[in-house]
N, C-alpha and C positions, 0 to 999 in steps of 0.2 A: 667483795664481789668485783675489786677494781684493780686495775694496775694504772701506774702513774709513768707517762712520759714528760720529758721537761725540755724545753727549747729556748733560744734567746738567739737576739742578730748583734754582731759588732760590726760597725760599718768602717772602722779605721783600724790602723795599727795601735795608736792610741787606746781606743776603745777596746780592742783586744786584749791590751792590756790590764785594763780595769775589769773587763768580763771575767779573765783567768784568775784575777785577785779575788773577786767577789766568788769565783766558784771553789777558789781552794779555800777559803773561810768556809763557806756553807758546809764544803765535804769534811772539813775539819771538826767543826760542830756537830755535824752529824754521824761521824765516825762511830762504829761499834752499833748503830741503831739498827733495828728490823723494821721500823715503821714503813711502811709503802712510800711515803714521801722521801724519807732519808735514803731509802734504797735508790730511787728515781735520781736524786741529786748526786748521789755516789758513782751510779752509772753513769752520769752525763760526766762528770770529771774525769773517769777512766776512759771514757771514749773521746775527751778534748784533751787527753796526756797531761791532764793537771793534776799535779801531786798535793793531796790534804796536807794542810798544815798541822802540826803537831797540835794536839787539843788534851785536855783532861779536865774532871769534875763536870763532867755534863751532868744537865739537870733538867727534867722535862717541866715545863710550864704548864699544866693543866688545861687543854683545851687553846693554848696560845702559842705554844713553840717549844724551843729548845734553846738554852743558854751553855756555854762552856768556856773554858779557857783557851783561848787559841792564840798560839804565839807569845803568850806570856800575858795576854791582855782578854777580857771577857769579850764574848762576840754572840750575837743572837740570830737565829732563823726563827722568825716569829710572824704571824699573821700581819696585815696592813693597819689593822686598827690598834693591835698592842705596839708595834713600831712608831705609830703616830703618837701614842700617848707617853712614849720614853725617848721621843727625839732621834728616834732611828728613821725617820721618813719625813720627807717637807711635804707642802701642797702638791708639787708636780708630781711626785711620786706617787702620793695618794690616787690622784687623778688617772695615773696610767695604770693603777692596780685596779681601779674601777672599770677601766676600757678591759683590761684581761679578763676581770671577771664577767662583764657583759657579753664577753665572746664566749663563756662556758669552761674559763680557765680558774686556776687555784693560783693565786699570787702568793707568794710568801717572800718577806723584805730581811735582806741580809745587812747587819749593821753591826757597830762597834758604839762604844759610850757617847750619845750623841753625835755619832759619824754614820750617815745613810753611805751605805756601799753599793746597794742595787736591789732590783726586785729580781726573783726567777718566778716564771708562769709556767705552770703545769697543768697537762690537760689530764683530766681524770678518764679513763677509758675502761669499759667493762671487760672482766677477762674473757676468755674465748668461749668460755662453756657456761656463762651467765646467762644469756637467755634461754639456753635449754634447761638450766636449773630453774629458772623463773616459771617456764612453760610446765616443769614436771610437778612444781609446787602448787601451781594453780590446779592442775588435774585432781592433786591429791585433796583439793578443798583446803590448802593452806594459803591464807592471805598474807602477803609481803608487803612491808613498808621500809623505805630507806631513811634512816637517820643520819645524819651528817652534819659535820661542823662547817662544811664548805657553805659559800653564798649560793643563793637561790637560784641564780642563772645556771651555775654548774650543776647544781642537782637537779634541776630542771631538765638540763641535756641528759643527763646519766638516766634519769628516772623514765624519761619520754622514751628513749631507746630502749628501754625494757619492758616498757608498759606498767610501771609501778606509779605508787604513790610514794609521798616524800616529805620529810619534815628538814629543813634546812636551818644553818645558823646556831646548831644547837651546843650548848657547852657539854661537859660529863654530867653534870647537876641535871639538865635540861634531858638528854638521854634517860637518864635514872627516873626522873618524875614521869616519862611518857612509858617507860616499862612498867611502873609502879601503877599506873592508871590504866592501861589495857590489860595487866594481869589481873586487876580486880574481877574482869569479865570473863577471864578464861586463863587456860595455860598459854604462856608464850615462850617463846624459842629465840635467844639472841644471838646473833651471830656476829662476831667482831674480832679486831686483829691488834686495836690500838690501847695504849692506856688510857685514853679518854673514854673506850668502851668497857673499862673493867668495873665501874660501879654498875652498869646497866646489866652485864655480864652476870654478876652475881645476884642481882635483883629478880632476873629472870626465872622462869619455871626449870629452863634448861638453858645454861648457857654454853655455848660452842665458839671456841677460838678456831681461827685459821691457822695451820702448821708454821705458817711464815712470820705469824703476829708475834708481838712483843713478849718479854717473859711475864710481866704483869699479868696480860691477857691470858696466856697460856696456864698460870698459875691458878686464877681466878674461877675460870671456865669448868665446866663440868665435863666438858668432853673435848677433844680436839678433832680437826681433820688434819692427818698427817699427811695426805698426799696432795693437801693445798688445791683441792679440785673443787668448785662448786659444786658441781652434781654429786658430789657425796653428800651433801646435805640432805637433799630428798632420799639419797640411799640410805642413810643413818634413820632417816623417820621410818622407811619401810621396815628396816631391819628390826628398830624398836617396836612398831606395830605388831610385827611377825612375833617377837620375843613375848610380847603381852598377850597375844592371841594363845599362845602355845602355854603359857603359865596358866589362863582360865581354864583351856582344856584340861591340862593336867591335876588343877584343883578339882574341877567336875569329876574326872574319872576317878581319882582317890576316894573324895568324899562320897560318891555315887555307888560305889562299890561297897564301901564300908557300911553305908545306911542299907542297903539292900541285904547284907549278909547278917548286919545286926537284928534286922526284922526278922528274917527267916530261921535265925539262931533260938530266937527268944521263943518263938512260935513252934520251935521244934522240927523244921521244915529240912534245915541243914545241920549237919553235925559241927562240933567245936573244929575238927581237922578241916573240914572243908572251908570253915571261915578264915582259917589261918593259911591255908592256901590260897585263898581269894585275896588276902590281905597282901601277900607277897607277889601275886601276879598281878596286883594295882601297881605295886613298884615297879615291876618288869615293864608294865604298860606306859606308866608316864617318863620312864626312863627312855623307853624307844622314841616316844613321841617327841621328847626333847631333843634327841638325836636327829631329828628331822631338820632341824635348824641348821645343821652343818651342810647341808645340800642347799639351803636357801640363797639366792641370787640378788641381793639388795638392789643392784642395778638395772635389773629387769623390770620394766615398768608392766603392772599388770591392770 
């Protein structure tokens, strides 16, 4: 449901060089990734006319970040906590990351082997149609909850604007456990787009991946929103409900006619040929009823 925007300030020519180097390394690490955070970094590098450094052997660190060989040496774009544990962030940097997070931003650290390069702060913004999608889901009786690996301050800022509950600081295994817990009480639909969402997508009753999501999410999910519009989620639910209602109608029509003419044929009220014609007629009726779905508009609220 979210799009990311990234911003930073460089106050001098020297600082500008450091910022561009940090951005070039970060873009190199994220090159080829379809994760929303990665796309935000790559777009920022493009806007700043910064060329991403050549990279290879990129590897996702589940719930922590990404590591790749950039310019012949390992480089990381990771969470401040992970960076602190691996010498990629000092105390001052951690305090700055905390300030970013308290301001409702997502902070990631860019570093090489025990060499901090800097921080990138990203603001998590709802997609333009997210609020409308949440309104439609609520009207349909669907309860929505945000599961995110972001810090509670960022999660609260986004969830508050959409009127949703949230669970923050969640690792992939936390999302999986949460989906398993609420799944024991009823059907659960999970919508995700990242590698970290894949286990929960698999665990959910129905897993749905956003079209712009990672390959892992798309392969794991049961369905995909190809147009990448959040309002397609309630539309998909409407279409699914209409299809299930149509199936129930067709089963009732087919079995009902068979039962009626079975009884009347046994008691001699109708002949065999009438029963055969009725059976054929039932096939025609259920086919025509199913064709009604071609005229169904899932985007129309009812």
